[in-house]
C-alpha positions as CSV (number, residue, x, y, z in Angstrom):
1,M,0.0,0.0,0.0
2,L,1.2,3.5,-0.8
3,E,2.6,5.1,2.4
4,G,0.4,7.9,3.6
5,F,-2.8,6.6,1.9
6,V,-5.8,6.0,4.1
7,P,-7.7,3.0,2.7
8,F,-11.4,2.2,3.0
9,P,-12.0,-0.1,6.0
10,E,-12.3,-3.8,5.2
11,E,-16.0,-3.9,6.0
12,F,-16.8,-1.1,3.6
13,Q,-14.6,-2.6,0.9
14,K,-16.5,-5.8,1.1
15,K,-19.9,-4.0,1.2
16,Y,-19.2,-1.8,-1.8
17,K,-17.8,-4.7,-3.9
18,E,-20.8,-6.9,-3.1
19,K,-23.2,-4.2,-4.0
20,G,-21.5,-3.8,-7.4
21,Y,-20.2,-0.3,-6.9
22,W,-16.6,-1.3,-7.3
23,L,-15.7,-3.5,-10.2
24,G,-12.0,-4.1,-9.5
25,K,-10.9,-2.5,-12.7
26,T,-8.2,0.1,-13.1
27,L,-8.9,3.5,-14.8
28,G,-6.6,2.3,-17.6
29,E,-8.6,-0.9,-18.1
30,E,-11.8,1.1,-18.3
31,F,-10.1,3.3,-20.9
32,D,-8.8,0.3,-22.9
33,E,-12.3,-1.1,-23.0
34,A,-13.7,2.1,-24.4
35,V,-10.9,2.3,-27.1
36,A,-11.7,-1.3,-28.2
37,K,-15.4,-0.6,-28.3
38,F,-15.5,2.8,-30.1
39,G,-12.3,2.5,-32.2
40,D,-13.1,4.7,-35.2
41,R,-15.4,7.2,-33.5
42,V,-14.0,10.7,-32.8
43,A,-12.9,10.8,-29.1
44,L,-11.3,14.2,-28.9
45,T,-10.9,17.5,-30.7
46,C,-9.0,20.7,-29.9
47,N,-8.0,23.6,-32.1
48,G,-9.3,21.9,-35.3
49,E,-7.4,18.5,-34.8
50,Y,-9.5,15.4,-34.4
51,V,-8.5,12.2,-32.7
52,T,-10.3,8.8,-32.9
53,Y,-10.6,6.4,-30.0
54,R,-8.1,4.1,-31.7
55,E,-5.6,7.0,-32.1
56,L,-6.1,8.1,-28.6
57,G,-5.5,4.5,-27.4
58,E,-2.3,4.2,-29.5
59,R,-0.9,7.5,-28.3
60,A,-1.6,6.8,-24.6
61,T,-0.1,3.4,-24.9
62,R,3.0,4.8,-26.7
63,L,3.5,7.4,-23.9
64,A,3.0,4.7,-21.2
65,L,5.8,2.6,-22.8
66,H,8.1,5.7,-22.9
67,F,7.3,6.5,-19.3
68,I,8.3,3.0,-18.3
69,E,11.5,3.3,-20.3
70,R,12.3,6.5,-18.5
71,G,12.0,4.8,-15.2
72,L,8.4,5.7,-14.0
73,R,6.7,2.9,-12.1
74,P,3.3,2.3,-10.4
75,Y,2.5,4.7,-7.6
76,D,5.2,7.2,-8.7
77,R,3.8,10.7,-8.6
78,M,3.6,13.0,-11.6
79,I,2.6,16.7,-11.3
80,M,0.3,17.5,-14.3
81,Q,0.1,21.2,-15.3
82,L,-1.0,20.9,-18.9
83,P,-3.8,23.3,-20.1
84,N,-6.8,22.2,-22.2
85,E,-5.0,20.5,-25.1
86,L,-4.8,17.0,-26.6
87,E,-1.6,16.2,-24.8
88,F,-3.4,16.4,-21.5
89,A,-5.5,13.3,-22.5
90,Y,-2.6,11.4,-23.9
91,V,-0.5,11.9,-20.7
92,Y,-3.4,11.3,-18.3
93,F,-4.5,8.0,-19.8
94,A,-0.9,6.9,-20.2
95,A,-0.3,7.5,-16.5
96,V,-3.3,5.7,-15.2
97,K,-2.6,2.7,-17.5
98,I,0.6,2.0,-15.6
99,G,-0.4,3.2,-12.2
100,V,1.6,6.5,-12.2
101,I,-0.4,8.9,-10.0
102,P,-1.1,12.2,-11.7
103,I,-1.3,15.2,-9.4
104,M,-4.0,17.5,-10.9
105,A,-2.2,20.9,-10.6
106,L,-3.4,23.9,-12.7
107,P,-1.4,25.8,-15.4
108,V,-1.8,28.9,-13.2
109,H,0.0,27.4,-10.2
110,R,3.4,28.8,-9.6
111,D,6.6,28.0,-7.6
112,A,4.8,28.3,-4.2
113,E,2.2,25.6,-5.1
114,I,4.2,23.4,-7.4
115,G,7.3,23.4,-5.1
116,F,5.1,22.2,-2.2
117,F,3.4,19.5,-4.3
118,A,6.8,18.2,-5.5
119,Q,8.3,18.0,-2.0
120,F,5.2,16.9,-0.1
121,T,4.4,14.0,-2.5
122,K,8.0,13.2,-3.5
123,A,6.9,13.6,-7.1
124,K,9.2,12.0,-9.7
125,A,7.9,13.8,-12.8
126,H,6.5,17.2,-13.9
127,V,4.4,17.6,-17.0
128,I,4.2,21.2,-18.4
129,P,3.5,23.3,-21.4
130,S,6.6,24.9,-22.9
131,T,5.0,28.3,-22.3
132,F,1.5,29.4,-21.2
133,K,0.2,32.9,-21.2
134,D,3.8,34.3,-21.4
135,F,4.9,32.4,-18.4
136,S,7.8,29.9,-18.7
137,H,6.9,26.7,-16.9
138,Q,10.3,25.4,-18.0
139,V,12.2,27.9,-15.9
140,M,10.0,27.2,-12.9
141,S,10.4,23.4,-13.3
142,R,14.2,23.8,-13.5
143,D,14.2,25.9,-10.3
144,I,12.0,23.4,-8.4
145,R,14.1,20.4,-9.5
146,K,17.1,22.0,-7.9
147,K,15.3,22.0,-4.6
148,T,13.5,18.6,-4.9
149,S,15.8,15.6,-5.0
150,T,13.0,13.2,-6.2
151,L,11.9,15.3,-9.1
152,E,13.9,13.7,-11.9
153,L,11.9,14.1,-15.1
154,T,10.2,17.1,-16.9
155,F,8.0,16.3,-19.8
156,V,7.1,19.3,-22.0
157,S,4.3,19.8,-24.6
158,G,4.8,22.3,-27.4
159,Q,7.8,23.7,-29.2
160,K,11.2,24.9,-28.0
161,V,11.8,22.3,-25.3
162,D,14.8,23.2,-23.1
163,G,17.8,20.8,-22.9
164,N,17.6,17.9,-20.5
165,F,13.8,18.1,-20.6
166,I,11.7,15.6,-22.6
167,S,9.6,16.6,-25.5
168,I,6.1,14.9,-25.5
169,S,5.9,15.5,-29.3
170,A,9.2,13.6,-29.8
171,L,7.9,10.7,-27.6
172,L,4.7,10.5,-29.6
173,A,6.6,10.5,-32.9
174,D,8.8,7.5,-31.6
175,K,6.9,4.3,-32.2
176,I,8.4,2.5,-29.2
177,E,5.7,-0.2,-29.5
178,T,7.7,-1.7,-32.5
179,R,10.5,-2.4,-30.0
180,T,8.7,-3.0,-26.8
181,P,5.3,-4.7,-27.1
182,A,2.3,-3.0,-25.5
183,E,1.5,-6.3,-23.8
184,S,4.5,-5.6,-21.5
185,L,2.5,-2.9,-19.8
186,K,0.3,-5.6,-18.1
187,K,3.0,-6.3,-15.5
188,Y,2.7,-2.7,-14.3
189,R,-1.0,-3.0,-13.5
190,P,-1.8,-1.1,-10.3
191,D,-4.2,-2.3,-7.5
192,P,-7.7,-0.8,-8.1
193,M,-7.9,-0.1,-4.4
194,E,-4.8,2.1,-4.5
195,P,-4.8,5.8,-5.5
196,G,-5.2,6.4,-9.2
197,V,-5.3,10.2,-9.1
198,F,-4.4,12.9,-6.7
199,Q,-6.8,15.8,-6.7
200,L,-6.3,19.0,-4.8
201,S,-8.4,20.5,-2.1
202,G,-9.3,24.2,-1.9
203,G,-8.5,23.8,1.8
204,T,-8.7,26.1,4.7
205,T,-5.2,25.5,6.0
206,G,-2.0,27.1,4.8
207,V,-1.4,24.6,2.0
208,P,-3.7,22.6,-0.2
209,K,-4.4,19.0,0.8
210,I,-3.8,16.1,-1.5
211,I,-6.9,14.0,-2.2
212,P,-6.2,10.4,-3.1
213,R,-8.9,8.9,-5.4
214,T,-8.7,5.2,-6.0
215,H,-9.2,3.6,-9.4
216,N,-12.4,1.9,-8.1
217,D,-14.1,5.0,-6.7
218,Y,-13.0,7.4,-9.5
219,A,-14.3,5.1,-12.2
220,L,-17.6,4.6,-10.3
221,M,-18.1,8.4,-9.9
222,C,-17.7,9.4,-13.5
223,K,-19.8,6.6,-14.9
224,R,-22.7,7.2,-12.5
225,A,-22.5,11.0,-13.0
226,G,-22.6,10.3,-16.8
227,E,-25.8,8.3,-16.3
228,I,-27.5,11.1,-14.3
229,V,-26.7,13.8,-16.8
230,R,-27.5,11.5,-19.8
231,I,-24.1,11.0,-21.4
232,T,-24.3,8.6,-24.4
233,K,-22.0,7.8,-27.4
234,D,-23.8,10.6,-29.2
235,S,-22.9,13.2,-26.6
236,V,-20.5,16.0,-27.3
237,M,-19.0,17.7,-24.2
238,G,-17.4,21.0,-24.5
239,I,-14.9,21.7,-21.7
240,P,-14.0,25.4,-21.4
241,I,-12.8,25.3,-17.8
242,P,-9.5,23.7,-16.8
243,V,-9.8,20.0,-17.5
244,N,-7.5,19.3,-14.5
245,H,-10.4,20.1,-12.2
246,N,-12.4,17.2,-10.7
247,F,-15.5,18.7,-12.2
248,A,-14.1,18.8,-15.7
249,L,-12.2,15.6,-15.5
250,C,-14.5,13.2,-13.7
251,S,-17.9,14.7,-12.9
252,P,-18.5,13.1,-15.5
253,G,-16.0,15.2,-17.5
254,L,-13.4,14.0,-19.9
255,Q,-13.1,10.6,-18.3
256,G,-16.9,9.9,-18.1
257,V,-17.5,10.9,-21.7
258,I,-14.6,8.8,-23.0
259,Y,-15.9,5.7,-21.1
260,C,-19.3,6.2,-22.7
261,G,-18.0,6.6,-26.3
262,G,-18.9,10.3,-26.7
263,K,-16.8,13.2,-28.0
264,V,-14.9,15.7,-25.9
265,V,-14.1,19.2,-27.2
266,L,-11.2,20.7,-25.3
267,I,-11.7,24.5,-25.5
268,P,-8.4,26.3,-24.7
269,T,-10.0,29.4,-23.2
270,P,-13.4,30.3,-21.5
271,R,-13.6,33.4,-23.6
272,T,-17.2,33.8,-24.6
273,D,-16.8,34.1,-28.4
274,V,-14.4,31.1,-28.5
275,V,-16.8,29.0,-26.5
276,F,-19.8,30.0,-28.6
277,E,-17.9,29.3,-31.8
278,A,-16.9,25.8,-30.5
279,V,-20.6,25.1,-29.6
280,Q,-21.7,26.0,-33.1
281,K,-18.8,24.3,-35.0
282,E,-18.7,21.0,-33.0
283,R,-22.5,20.8,-32.2
284,I,-21.7,20.6,-28.5
285,T,-24.6,19.1,-26.5
286,I,-23.4,19.5,-22.9
287,M,-21.0,21.6,-20.9
288,P,-19.7,21.9,-17.3
289,T,-19.5,25.4,-16.1
290,P,-19.3,27.4,-12.8
291,P,-22.2,29.9,-12.4
292,A,-19.9,32.8,-13.1
293,L,-19.3,31.7,-16.6
294,L,-22.9,30.7,-17.2
295,I,-24.0,34.2,-16.2
296,R,-21.4,35.7,-18.5
297,W,-22.7,33.7,-21.4
298,M,-26.3,34.6,-20.9
299,E,-25.4,38.3,-20.8
300,A,-23.0,38.2,-23.7
301,P,-23.7,40.5,-26.7
302,E,-22.3,37.7,-29.0
303,L,-25.2,35.5,-28.0
304,T,-27.2,36.2,-31.1
305,K,-24.3,35.8,-33.5
306,F,-23.9,32.0,-33.0
307,D,-26.1,28.9,-33.4
308,L,-26.2,27.3,-29.9
309,S,-29.2,25.1,-30.8
310,S,-27.2,21.8,-30.3
311,L,-26.9,22.5,-26.5
312,E,-29.1,20.1,-24.5
313,A,-27.9,20.8,-21.0
314,V,-25.4,22.8,-19.0
315,L,-23.9,21.5,-15.7
316,A,-23.7,24.2,-13.1
317,G,-21.3,23.4,-10.4
318,G,-18.4,24.8,-8.2
319,A,-20.7,27.3,-6.5
320,R,-24.4,27.8,-5.8
321,L,-26.4,28.9,-8.9
322,N,-28.7,31.8,-8.0
323,A,-32.3,31.0,-8.6
324,E,-32.8,34.2,-10.7
325,A,-30.0,33.2,-13.0
326,A,-31.3,29.6,-13.2
327,K,-34.7,30.8,-14.4
328,K,-33.0,32.4,-17.4
329,I,-31.1,29.4,-18.7
330,T,-33.8,27.7,-20.7
331,P,-35.3,30.9,-22.2
332,I,-31.9,32.4,-23.1
333,L,-29.7,29.3,-24.0
334,G,-32.6,27.1,-25.0
335,C,-31.3,24.1,-23.0
336,D,-31.9,22.2,-19.7
337,Y,-29.6,22.4,-16.8
338,H,-28.4,20.4,-13.8
339,Q,-27.4,21.9,-10.5
340,N,-24.5,20.2,-8.8
341,L,-22.7,20.2,-5.5
342,G,-19.4,18.4,-5.8
343,M,-16.3,18.0,-3.8
344,S,-13.0,16.6,-4.9
345,E,-13.0,14.5,-1.8
346,G,-15.8,12.5,-3.3
347,M,-19.6,12.7,-3.0
348,L,-21.6,14.4,-5.7
349,F,-25.1,15.7,-5.6
350,W,-27.2,16.4,-8.8
351,T,-30.6,17.7,-9.8
352,E,-32.0,15.8,-12.8
353,R,-33.8,17.0,-15.9
354,G,-37.1,15.5,-14.8
355,D,-37.1,17.3,-11.5
356,S,-39.7,19.9,-10.6
357,E,-38.9,23.6,-11.1
358,E,-38.9,23.9,-7.3
359,L,-36.1,21.4,-6.9
360,L,-34.2,22.8,-9.9
361,L,-34.2,26.3,-8.6
362,N,-33.9,25.8,-4.8
363,T,-31.6,22.8,-4.4
364,Q,-28.2,21.5,-5.5
365,G,-29.5,18.0,-5.9
366,A,-29.5,14.6,-4.3
367,P,-26.6,12.1,-3.8
368,M,-25.9,9.6,-6.5
369,F,-26.0,6.3,-4.5
370,E,-28.3,4.8,-1.9
371,D,-25.2,4.1,0.2
372,D,-24.2,7.7,0.2
373,E,-24.7,8.5,3.9
374,L,-25.5,12.1,5.0
375,R,-25.5,13.7,8.4
376,V,-26.4,17.4,9.1
377,V,-25.0,18.6,12.4
378,D,-24.6,21.6,14.6
379,E,-21.3,23.0,16.0
380,R,-21.3,20.2,18.7
381,E,-21.8,17.6,15.9
382,K,-25.3,16.8,17.2
383,E,-27.7,16.0,14.3
384,V,-30.2,18.9,13.7
385,P,-33.9,18.3,13.0
386,Y,-34.7,17.6,9.3
387,G,-34.9,20.9,7.3
388,E,-32.8,22.9,9.7
389,S,-29.3,24.3,8.8
390,G,-26.2,22.5,9.8
391,E,-22.8,21.3,8.5
392,L,-23.0,18.4,6.0
393,L,-21.0,15.3,6.9
394,V,-20.8,12.5,4.2
395,R,-19.6,9.0,3.8
396,G,-19.9,6.6,0.8
397,P,-18.4,4.6,-2.0
398,T,-16.8,7.6,-3.7
399,T,-15.8,9.6,-0.6
400,I,-12.2,9.4,0.6
401,R,-11.3,8.3,4.2
402,G,-8.4,10.6,4.6
403,Y,-6.1,13.1,2.9
404,Y,-2.8,11.9,1.7
405,N,0.0,11.9,4.4
406,S,-1.9,14.2,6.7
407,P,-2.8,12.3,9.9
408,E,-3.1,15.3,12.1
409,Y,-5.4,17.2,9.7
410,N,-7.4,14.0,9.1
411,R,-8.4,13.9,12.8
412,K,-10.1,17.3,12.2
413,A,-11.5,16.7,8.8
414,F,-13.0,13.2,9.4
415,T,-15.1,11.8,12.3
416,A,-14.0,8.7,14.2
417,D,-16.4,6.6,12.1
418,G,-15.2,8.0,8.8
419,F,-17.6,10.8,7.9
420,Y,-16.0,13.7,6.0
421,R,-16.7,17.2,7.4
422,T,-17.5,19.1,4.2
423,G,-17.7,22.6,5.7
424,D,-20.9,23.2,3.7
425,V,-23.9,24.5,5.6
426,I,-27.0,22.9,4.1
427,K,-30.6,22.2,4.7
428,M,-32.2,18.9,3.7
429,Y,-35.0,19.5,1.2
430,K,-37.8,17.1,0.1
431,G,-36.2,13.7,0.7
432,R,-32.5,13.6,0.1
433,Y,-32.2,16.8,-1.9
434,I,-30.0,19.5,-0.3
435,S,-30.0,23.3,-0.4
436,V,-26.6,24.9,0.2
437,E,-26.8,27.9,2.6
438,G,-23.1,28.8,2.8
439,R,-19.7,27.7,4.1
440,I,-18.2,27.4,7.6
441,K,-14.7,26.8,6.4
442,D,-12.4,29.8,5.9
443,T,-12.4,29.9,2.1
444,I,-13.1,32.2,-0.8
445,N,-15.1,30.6,-3.6
446,R,-14.0,32.6,-6.6
447,G,-16.1,31.4,-9.5
448,G,-15.8,27.8,-8.4
449,E,-12.1,28.1,-7.4
450,K,-11.8,27.4,-3.6
451,I,-9.0,29.6,-2.2
452,S,-7.6,29.1,1.3
453,A,-7.7,32.3,3.3
454,E,-5.0,31.2,5.6
455,E,-2.6,30.4,2.7
456,V,-3.0,33.9,1.3
457,E,-2.8,35.5,4.7
458,N,0.6,33.7,5.3
459,H,1.9,35.3,2.1
460,I,0.6,38.7,2.9
461,L,2.2,38.6,6.3
462,A,5.6,38.3,4.7
463,H,5.3,41.8,3.3
464,A,7.7,44.2,5.2
465,K,4.9,46.7,5.8
466,V,2.3,44.3,7.1
467,E,1.7,43.9,10.9
468,N,-1.5,41.7,10.6
469,C,-4.1,40.9,8.0
470,A,-7.3,39.0,7.3
471,Y,-8.4,37.7,3.9
472,V,-12.1,37.4,3.5
473,A,-14.7,36.9,0.8
474,M,-16.6,39.8,-0.6
475,P,-19.7,39.4,-2.8
476,D,-19.4,39.6,-6.6
477,R,-22.3,39.5,-9.0
478,I,-20.5,37.5,-11.6
479,L,-18.0,35.3,-9.7
480,G,-20.0,34.9,-6.5
481,E,-17.1,35.9,-4.3
482,K,-13.8,37.7,-4.6
483,G,-11.0,38.1,-2.1
484,C,-10.6,41.3,0.0
485,A,-7.5,41.8,2.2
486,F,-7.9,43.8,5.4
487,V,-4.5,44.9,6.4
488,L,-3.0,46.6,9.5
489,T,0.3,48.1,8.5
490,K,3.4,48.7,10.7
491,G,3.4,52.2,12.1
492,G,0.5,53.2,9.8
493,Q,2.5,53.0,6.6
494,G,0.8,53.4,3.3
495,L,0.2,50.3,1.1
496,T,-1.6,50.0,-2.2
497,L,-3.4,47.1,-3.8
498,D,-1.0,47.2,-6.8
499,E,2.0,47.2,-4.4
500,L,0.7,44.2,-2.4
501,C,-0.2,42.2,-5.5
502,R,3.2,42.9,-7.1
503,F,4.9,41.5,-4.0
504,L,2.6,38.4,-3.9
505,K,3.3,37.7,-7.6
506,E,7.0,38.5,-7.8
507,E,8.3,37.6,-4.3
508,R,5.9,34.9,-3.1
509,N,5.1,33.4,-6.5
510,I,1.4,32.6,-5.8
511,A,-1.2,31.9,-8.5
512,V,-2.9,35.0,-9.9
513,I,-6.3,33.7,-9.0
514,K,-5.4,34.0,-5.3
515,L,-4.4,37.7,-5.4
516,P,-6.6,40.1,-3.4
517,E,-8.9,42.1,-5.6
518,R,-9.5,44.8,-3.0
519,L,-7.5,46.2,-0.1
520,E,-8.9,47.8,3.0
521,L,-6.4,49.4,5.4
522,V,-7.5,49.3,9.1
523,D,-6.3,50.9,12.3
524,A,-7.5,47.9,14.3
525,F,-9.4,44.6,13.8
526,P,-12.7,43.7,15.3
527,M,-12.1,40.7,17.7
528,T,-14.1,37.8,18.9
529,E,-14.6,37.0,22.6
530,V,-11.7,34.5,22.4
531,G,-9.3,37.1,21.0
532,K,-9.4,36.1,17.3
533,I,-10.0,38.5,14.4
534,D,-13.7,38.5,13.8
535,K,-13.9,37.6,10.1
536,K,-17.7,37.4,10.2
537,A,-17.8,41.1,11.1
538,L,-15.3,41.9,8.3
539,R,-17.3,40.0,5.8
540,Q,-20.4,41.9,6.8
541,L,-18.5,45.2,6.6
542,I,-17.2,44.6,3.1
543,S,-20.6,43.3,1.9
544,E,-22.2,46.5,3.1
545,K,-19.5,48.6,1.4
546,V,-19.9,46.8,-1.9
547,E,-23.7,47.1,-1.8
548,K,-23.5,50.8,-1.0
549,E,-21.1,51.3,-3.9
550,G,-23.5,49.6,-6.2
551,R,-21.0,47.0,-7.4
């Protein structure tokens, strides 16, 4: 067993297998079955290039053989930072075929995040674009490798690959299968009960937590999600959000559509005109999107310039969809929609297309399995009466039993009997449907991106002028929430938002999405009775300011 992994208890393994949830197949085996079944159908397209299932299978197998030749083995960790491009799929499916565990980082992550992932997981490989939005991932990878003894390999997609790094294009052009038979990969088959993928938590602590998803539970999740949202071999899913995300990768995402024989359109940018053009050209039928993007699409002036009639449904997840926005989807976009509450830690909730308007507008759905167990508790972890607000605790066949290599944090995040404390405040609604009321964890949900307040605060506190700070969510009509930094400076020194953000980007190397979008300088902080900064009061203060300003 991989050291640091918390397995499902034996009694639950037996139960989930007997009930047919877990099939004992690896993610790679599920992929190979789809390739064999749907061979000449188009599996993927991006930027005008089309790839059949057979071609996708050949390229994934070729890369898997090259990975083995380069020394990668089952349960080695590989940081994946590729954007929405064909190489993402080739690398991902190659990795899971041989049990190499991809760590689902984002292209926008920088030294602070990638350096941590590399050292914490003892990653052996880093997969990056040659350049992305004028940023050199190659320079970053070289710097991180100097500080991380285990990080031996950097695979690069695109042109102008630096010396000592490995070109993915060159590997794909080298038909290694003529020298080393594909059958040889069978000896590297991972255990389906071991981690197949490492997802990342938004987290409330100073660093993201690593979420180990097993082959069994990750395959189950995407296939059942696909059934609920009606994925078939005729479905065309457009993915304009980062495919690395759990939502875009496996809910049902790229993986779920491929397992069903459908087509995936990887859209390189969420820019409205690019998305609409892709819908029109590829006849996209279904798309995952956070509410912020959905609202932007419905308000876009380009809406009337494109034919979006192929759209059958949008999947709204990552944040709560406002009921007023939900009412506009069918009239404006001409399609159905699913609300969704998902967590990379496992359990997914969905509304379905046959649900009443009341459920579609007012809930984020019901869990996917009868053995998904829910508890709604107060601050003392006593269950509240049905229909009253409380924190959602979950346990089930797709919900992890612990973060990777984090025993101390796991004691806080999980109950003694294995329920995950989600941090979501919900109400039960008509059976097993839930309505999300808010969060109790200290995060900012920026358009579906969960940002740890503590992590950003630790970086802000490193600024020479800062004595103390608090990073809180402020309301935003489009993104739902943005980050506002309340800062007490040393000796009342001046500090501007530009100055602070420049420091955070250049000196602390944090991802751009985590930067404060407003700065409030204070003379003192409101405090709670136990002597902590009263963030509830600060959130209320900035909400009132934003409302008064008419933002």
